[in-house]
C-alpha positions as CSV (number, residue, x, y, z in Angstrom):
1,M,0.0,0.0,0.0
2,E,2.9,2.3,0.4
3,N,3.2,2.7,-3.3
4,C,-0.4,3.8,-3.9
5,W,0.5,7.4,-4.3
6,V,2.2,6.7,-7.6
7,L,-1.0,5.4,-9.3
8,P,-2.4,8.8,-10.4
9,F,0.9,9.5,-12.3
10,L,1.3,6.1,-13.9
11,L,-2.3,5.3,-14.8
12,P,-2.5,7.2,-18.1
13,F,0.6,5.3,-19.4
14,I,-0.5,1.9,-18.0
15,V,-4.0,2.2,-19.5
16,T,-2.5,2.8,-22.9
17,E,-0.8,-0.6,-22.7
18,A,-3.7,-2.4,-21.0
19,A,-4.7,-4.3,-24.1
20,V,-1.4,-6.3,-24.1
21,I,-1.2,-7.0,-20.3
22,V,-3.4,-10.1,-20.2
23,G,-5.3,-10.4,-16.9
24,G,-2.9,-8.0,-15.2
25,G,-5.1,-5.2,-14.0
26,I,-3.8,-1.6,-14.0
27,G,-2.7,-0.6,-10.5
28,I,-2.0,-1.6,-7.0
29,G,-4.8,-3.4,-5.1
30,V,-5.4,-5.3,-1.9
31,G,-6.6,-8.9,-1.7
32,S,-5.3,-11.8,-3.8
33,G,-6.2,-13.9,-6.7
34,G,-7.4,-13.3,-10.3
35,G,-6.0,-9.9,-11.2
36,G,-5.7,-8.2,-7.9
37,G,-8.0,-6.9,-5.1
38,V,-10.3,-4.0,-4.4
39,W,-8.7,-0.8,-5.6
40,I,-8.2,1.9,-3.0
41,G,-9.4,5.3,-4.2
42,G,-10.1,6.2,-7.8
43,G,-7.8,6.5,-10.7
44,I,-7.4,10.3,-10.5
45,N,-8.8,11.8,-7.4
46,T,-8.6,15.6,-7.7
47,P,-11.1,18.3,-6.7
48,T,-11.1,19.7,-10.2
49,A,-11.8,16.4,-12.0
50,P,-14.5,17.0,-14.7
51,T,-17.8,15.4,-14.6
52,D,-18.5,12.5,-17.0
53,S,-22.3,12.5,-17.0
54,R,-22.5,9.2,-19.0
55,A,-20.2,7.5,-16.6
56,Y,-22.2,8.9,-13.6
57,T,-25.4,7.6,-15.1
58,A,-23.9,4.2,-15.7
59,L,-22.4,3.8,-12.2
60,Q,-25.4,5.1,-10.3
61,A,-27.6,2.6,-12.2
62,W,-25.2,-0.2,-11.3
63,K,-25.1,1.0,-7.7
64,S,-28.9,0.7,-7.5
65,A,-28.6,-3.0,-8.7
66,I,-26.0,-3.9,-6.0
67,T,-28.0,-5.4,-3.1
68,D,-25.3,-6.2,-0.7
69,D,-21.9,-4.4,-0.2
70,P,-20.4,-5.9,3.0
71,V,-17.1,-4.0,2.8
72,G,-18.6,-0.7,1.7
73,V,-17.0,-0.2,-1.6
74,T,-19.9,1.7,-3.2
75,K,-20.2,4.1,-0.2
76,S,-17.8,6.3,-2.1
77,W,-19.9,6.3,-5.2
78,V,-21.5,9.6,-4.4
79,G,-21.4,12.8,-6.4
80,P,-20.5,13.6,-10.0
81,N,-16.7,13.0,-9.8
82,V,-16.7,9.3,-10.8
83,C,-12.9,9.3,-10.8
84,S,-12.9,9.4,-7.0
85,Y,-15.1,6.3,-6.7
86,K,-13.4,3.2,-5.2
87,G,-12.6,0.6,-7.8
88,I,-13.1,3.1,-10.7
89,F,-10.0,4.3,-12.6
90,C,-9.9,7.2,-15.0
91,S,-7.5,8.2,-17.8
92,D,-7.0,11.3,-20.0
93,S,-8.7,10.9,-23.4
94,R,-8.1,12.7,-26.7
95,D,-10.4,13.5,-29.6
96,F,-9.8,12.4,-33.2
97,M,-7.5,15.5,-33.6
98,G,-5.3,14.4,-30.7
99,N,-6.5,17.2,-28.4
100,P,-7.2,16.6,-24.7
101,A,-10.9,15.6,-24.3
102,G,-11.1,15.2,-20.5
103,E,-11.1,12.1,-18.4
104,V,-12.9,8.9,-19.0
105,V,-13.5,5.7,-17.0
106,A,-10.8,3.4,-18.3
107,A,-10.9,0.5,-15.8
108,I,-13.1,-1.1,-13.1
109,D,-11.5,-3.4,-10.7
110,L,-13.8,-4.8,-8.0
111,N,-12.1,-8.1,-7.5
112,H,-12.8,-9.8,-4.1
113,A,-15.3,-7.1,-3.1
114,N,-18.0,-9.7,-2.3
115,L,-20.6,-7.6,-3.9
116,Q,-24.1,-9.1,-4.6
117,G,-26.2,-7.9,-7.4
118,T,-26.6,-7.9,-11.2
119,L,-25.0,-6.1,-14.2
120,V,-27.0,-3.4,-15.8
121,K,-27.3,-2.3,-19.4
122,E,-26.2,1.2,-18.6
123,L,-22.6,0.0,-18.2
124,S,-22.4,0.1,-22.0
125,L,-22.2,3.9,-21.6
126,L,-18.6,3.4,-20.5
127,T,-17.4,3.2,-24.1
128,E,-13.7,3.9,-23.2
129,L,-13.6,1.1,-20.6
130,S,-10.6,-1.2,-21.2
131,L,-10.7,-3.5,-18.2
132,L,-13.6,-4.9,-16.2
133,H,-12.5,-7.2,-13.4
134,L,-15.2,-8.6,-11.1
135,N,-13.5,-11.8,-9.8
136,S,-14.9,-13.2,-6.6
137,N,-18.1,-11.5,-6.0
138,R,-21.8,-12.6,-5.9
139,F,-23.1,-11.2,-9.1
140,S,-25.8,-13.2,-10.7
141,G,-28.1,-13.2,-13.8
142,S,-26.7,-12.7,-17.3
143,V,-24.5,-10.3,-19.2
144,P,-26.6,-7.5,-20.7
145,L,-26.9,-7.5,-24.5
146,S,-25.7,-3.9,-24.4
147,F,-22.2,-5.1,-23.5
148,R,-21.5,-5.6,-27.2
149,E,-21.1,-1.8,-27.3
150,L,-18.0,-1.9,-25.1
151,S,-15.7,-1.6,-28.1
152,S,-12.6,-0.6,-26.1
153,L,-12.8,-3.5,-23.7
154,S,-9.7,-5.8,-23.7
155,E,-10.1,-7.7,-20.5
156,L,-13.4,-9.2,-19.1
157,D,-13.1,-11.2,-15.8
158,L,-16.4,-12.4,-14.5
159,S,-14.9,-15.4,-12.7
160,N,-16.0,-16.9,-9.4
161,N,-19.5,-15.4,-9.3
162,H,-23.1,-16.7,-9.7
163,F,-23.8,-16.0,-13.3
164,S,-26.0,-18.5,-15.2
165,G,-27.8,-19.1,-18.4
166,A,-26.3,-19.6,-21.9
167,F,-22.9,-18.5,-23.0
168,P,-23.0,-14.7,-22.9
169,Q,-23.4,-13.9,-26.6
170,P,-22.5,-10.1,-26.3
171,V,-18.9,-11.2,-25.6
172,L,-18.7,-12.3,-29.3
173,Y,-19.2,-8.8,-30.5
174,I,-16.5,-7.0,-28.4
175,P,-13.8,-6.4,-31.1
176,N,-10.8,-5.7,-28.9
177,L,-11.2,-8.4,-26.3
178,V,-8.1,-10.4,-25.6
179,Y,-8.8,-11.9,-22.2
180,L,-12.0,-13.7,-21.3
181,D,-12.5,-15.3,-17.9
182,L,-15.9,-17.0,-17.1
183,R,-14.7,-19.7,-14.8
184,F,-16.4,-20.8,-11.6
185,N,-20.0,-19.8,-12.6
186,S,-23.1,-21.7,-13.7
187,F,-23.1,-20.9,-17.4
188,S,-24.7,-23.8,-19.3
189,G,-25.4,-25.1,-22.8
190,P,-23.0,-25.3,-25.8
191,I,-20.2,-22.8,-26.5
192,P,-20.5,-21.0,-29.8
193,D,-18.2,-21.6,-32.8
194,D,-17.6,-17.9,-33.1
195,L,-15.7,-17.8,-29.8
196,F,-12.7,-19.5,-31.5
197,N,-12.7,-17.0,-34.4
198,M,-12.0,-14.1,-32.0
199,K,-8.5,-12.7,-31.4
200,L,-8.4,-13.9,-27.8
201,D,-5.1,-14.7,-26.1
202,A,-6.7,-16.4,-23.0
203,I,-10.0,-18.3,-22.7
204,F,-11.1,-19.6,-19.3
205,L,-14.4,-21.5,-19.3
206,N,-13.6,-24.1,-16.7
207,N,-15.9,-25.0,-13.8
208,N,-19.2,-24.2,-15.4
209,L,-22.0,-26.4,-16.7
210,F,-21.2,-26.1,-20.4
211,D,-22.1,-29.1,-22.5
212,G,-22.4,-30.4,-26.1
213,E,-19.6,-31.2,-28.5
214,L,-16.5,-29.0,-28.8
215,P,-16.7,-26.8,-31.9
216,Q,-14.7,-28.2,-34.8
217,N,-13.1,-24.8,-35.4
218,L,-11.5,-24.7,-32.0
219,G,-8.2,-24.8,-33.7
220,N,-8.8,-21.4,-35.3
221,S,-8.2,-19.7,-32.0
222,P,-4.9,-17.9,-31.6
223,A,-5.2,-18.2,-27.8
224,S,-2.1,-19.4,-25.8
225,V,-4.2,-20.7,-22.9
226,I,-7.5,-22.5,-23.2
227,N,-9.1,-24.0,-20.1
228,L,-12.3,-26.1,-20.7
229,A,-12.0,-28.3,-17.6
230,N,-14.7,-29.4,-15.2
231,N,-17.7,-29.0,-17.6
232,R,-19.9,-31.5,-19.4
233,F,-18.5,-31.6,-22.9
234,T,-19.1,-34.7,-24.9
235,G,-17.9,-36.1,-28.3
236,T,-14.3,-36.1,-29.5
237,I,-11.4,-33.8,-29.3
238,P,-11.5,-31.9,-32.6
239,F,-8.7,-32.8,-35.0
240,S,-8.4,-29.1,-35.9
241,L,-6.6,-28.7,-32.7
242,G,-3.5,-29.9,-34.6
243,Y,-3.1,-26.5,-36.1
244,M,-3.0,-24.4,-33.0
245,G,-0.1,-22.5,-31.3
246,V,-1.5,-23.1,-27.9
247,K,0.8,-23.4,-24.9
248,E,-1.6,-24.7,-22.3
249,I,-4.9,-26.6,-22.9
250,L,-7.0,-28.4,-20.4
251,F,-9.9,-30.8,-21.2
252,L,-9.9,-32.6,-17.8
253,N,-13.1,-33.9,-16.1
254,N,-15.5,-33.8,-19.0
255,Q,-17.2,-36.6,-20.9
256,L,-15.0,-36.8,-24.0
257,T,-14.7,-40.0,-26.0
258,G,-12.8,-41.3,-29.0
259,C,-9.0,-41.0,-29.5
260,I,-6.4,-38.4,-28.8
261,P,-5.9,-37.1,-32.3
262,Q,-2.6,-37.4,-34.1
263,G,-2.8,-33.7,-34.7
264,V,-1.5,-33.0,-31.2
265,G,1.9,-33.3,-32.7
266,M,1.4,-29.9,-34.4
267,W,1.2,-28.1,-31.0
268,A,4.9,-27.1,-31.2
269,D,4.7,-24.7,-28.3
270,L,2.5,-26.8,-26.0
271,Q,3.7,-26.9,-22.4
272,V,0.7,-28.4,-20.6
273,L,-1.8,-30.9,-21.9
274,D,-4.4,-32.4,-19.5
275,V,-7.1,-34.7,-20.9
276,S,-7.6,-36.7,-17.7
277,L,-10.9,-37.8,-16.3
278,N,-12.6,-38.5,-19.6
279,S,-13.5,-41.7,-21.5
280,L,-10.8,-41.5,-24.2
281,M,-9.7,-44.8,-25.7
282,G,-7.1,-46.3,-28.1
283,H,-3.3,-45.9,-28.1
284,L,-1.4,-42.8,-27.4
285,P,-0.5,-41.2,-30.7
286,D,3.2,-41.4,-31.6
287,S,2.9,-37.7,-32.6
288,L,3.2,-36.8,-28.9
289,S,6.9,-37.3,-29.5
290,C,6.9,-34.0,-31.4
291,L,5.9,-32.0,-28.3
292,S,9.4,-30.8,-27.6
293,A,8.3,-28.1,-25.2
294,I,5.8,-30.3,-23.2
295,E,6.3,-30.1,-19.4
296,V,3.1,-31.6,-18.0
297,L,1.2,-34.4,-19.8
298,N,-1.8,-35.9,-18.0
299,V,-3.9,-38.6,-19.6
300,A,-5.0,-40.3,-16.3
301,H,-8.4,-41.8,-15.7
302,N,-9.3,-42.7,-19.2
303,K,-9.6,-46.0,-21.1
304,L,-6.3,-45.8,-23.0
305,S,-4.4,-49.0,-23.8
306,G,-1.3,-50.4,-25.5
307,E,2.3,-49.9,-24.5
308,L,3.6,-46.6,-23.3
309,P,6.1,-45.8,-26.0
310,D,9.7,-44.5,-25.9
311,L,8.6,-41.7,-28.2
312,V,6.6,-40.2,-25.3
313,C,8.9,-41.0,-22.4
314,S,11.9,-39.6,-24.1
315,L,10.5,-36.0,-24.2
316,R,13.4,-34.0,-22.7
317,R,11.4,-31.2,-21.0
318,L,8.9,-33.5,-19.2
319,L,8.5,-32.6,-15.5
320,N,5.4,-34.7,-14.9
321,L,3.8,-37.6,-16.8
322,T,0.6,-39.1,-15.4
323,V,-1.0,-42.1,-17.1
324,A,-2.7,-43.7,-14.0
325,A,-6.0,-45.5,-14.1
326,N,-5.9,-46.6,-17.8
327,F,-5.3,-50.0,-19.4
328,F,-1.7,-49.7,-20.5
329,S,-0.1,-53.1,-20.9
330,G,3.6,-52.2,-20.8
331,L,6.4,-49.6,-20.4
332,S,9.3,-49.0,-22.7
333,Q,12.9,-48.7,-21.5
334,D,12.8,-44.9,-21.6
335,C,9.7,-44.9,-19.4
336,D,11.5,-46.9,-16.8
337,N,14.3,-44.3,-16.9
338,L,12.0,-41.4,-16.0
339,F,12.6,-41.9,-12.3
340,F,16.3,-41.4,-12.8
341,R,15.5,-38.1,-14.6
342,N,13.5,-36.9,-11.5
343,V,10.3,-36.8,-13.6
344,G,7.1,-37.2,-11.7
345,F,5.7,-40.4,-13.2
346,D,2.4,-42.1,-12.1
347,F,1.5,-45.3,-13.9
348,S,-0.6,-46.9,-11.2
349,L,-3.9,-48.8,-11.8
350,N,-2.9,-50.0,-15.3
351,C,-2.3,-53.6,-16.6
352,I,1.5,-53.6,-16.6
353,P,2.9,-57.1,-15.6
354,G,5.4,-57.1,-12.8
355,K,4.6,-53.6,-11.6
356,E,3.0,-52.7,-8.3
357,M,-0.3,-51.0,-7.7
358,Q,-1.9,-52.3,-11.0
359,R,-5.5,-53.3,-11.8
360,P,-6.6,-56.8,-10.8
361,E,-6.3,-59.3,-13.6
362,P,-10.0,-59.6,-14.3
363,D,-10.1,-55.9,-15.1
364,C,-7.4,-56.3,-17.7
365,S,-8.9,-59.3,-19.6
366,A,-11.2,-57.1,-21.7
367,V,-9.5,-53.9,-22.8
368,P,-12.1,-51.2,-23.7
369,G,-12.1,-49.8,-27.2
370,G,-10.6,-52.8,-28.9
371,G,-12.5,-52.1,-32.1
372,L,-12.0,-48.3,-32.0
373,N,-10.7,-46.7,-35.2
374,C,-8.3,-43.8,-34.8
375,L,-6.7,-41.5,-37.3
376,R,-3.1,-42.7,-37.8
377,I,-0.1,-41.7,-39.9
378,P,1.4,-44.9,-41.2
379,S,5.2,-44.8,-41.3
380,V,8.2,-46.0,-39.2
381,R,8.2,-42.6,-37.5
382,P,4.6,-41.2,-37.8
383,F,5.7,-38.0,-39.5
384,V,8.5,-35.5,-39.6
385,C,7.4,-33.1,-36.8
386,G,5.8,-30.0,-38.0
387,T,4.8,-31.4,-41.4
388,L,1.5,-33.1,-40.5
389,L,-0.5,-30.6,-42.5
390,G,0.8,-32.1,-45.7
391,A,0.6,-35.7,-44.7
392,Q,-2.0,-38.1,-46.0
393,V,-4.2,-39.2,-43.1
394,T,-5.7,-42.7,-43.1
395,T,-8.0,-44.6,-40.8
396,T,-6.8,-47.8,-39.3
397,P,-7.8,-49.8,-36.2
């Protein structure tokens, strides 16, 4: 807190760069977790700060929709100087000629304020708003359709609230959005294809009630982080994922079936892949050997089978490999050597002869998915890493 005095001087410069600071917030807050805590004071708190009547209308309408404010954040939301409100941050603006045009609300950070209420359509009046962080409150209802008018918004964090209903469609029309965080709510239904055509760098949809099949165009997304964990998604992992530049993708604890597609070998920058707690079957694709940057690979609690190959266990950057609770029937030599490399390796509850903590023999007599067909690349080595796009893909058992 001793550095809070510098915020009025730094804010205009920080807001300018807000679009490229993913999830970072724009100042010094209290509390912890997702993007910071409740901001102390306003962005620019001076007696001569001009009145922004549209912002005043928006914030007063929102204050009326907040039904519980246990830490008294909105007690300061009085009077026309919205730049003095707690959690509200202003920045100098300029007109199309580059001339000073007064101060505008550039960011709202109410993380961990424990506010109860709803969002209101009047918030769309904040047309210069770049960041809206509402992590860890008790907001409920849906996202107003008018949010599509927030053309300057780059970060939207609604995580850890009580929002419900279908995926918030207005999000799809915010042109400059790069960070979307909807995790830990009760959103339900399918996720729209158009989400993965947006220029988002981070997509957090985990811990909701989303269902249906994953969109086939998921691979169109330029996002570096995609978290779809702890939902109710069904169907297969789209093969289009093979064309992504993602660094971290999590599918864990859904209801996915079918195979892990060969296309995963195209994720050249992938560092974390978690498909655990699904119903995936078949063998691990040899293309996993192309994931030269992979650090965490978790395929536990599926119905995968076959021998765990050298091509996977020889990945040099591996820090943790978890294949527990599947039906693997053997380990290669390189897999046995993982312990000497200090790699976390859990192969318990499989069907590997001579190893401890395996499934009882009756469970291993009928391996699930024996007749499953998977996309395979036939060759001694499945393909030269990075050239899958030009390969001829065939279907074999």
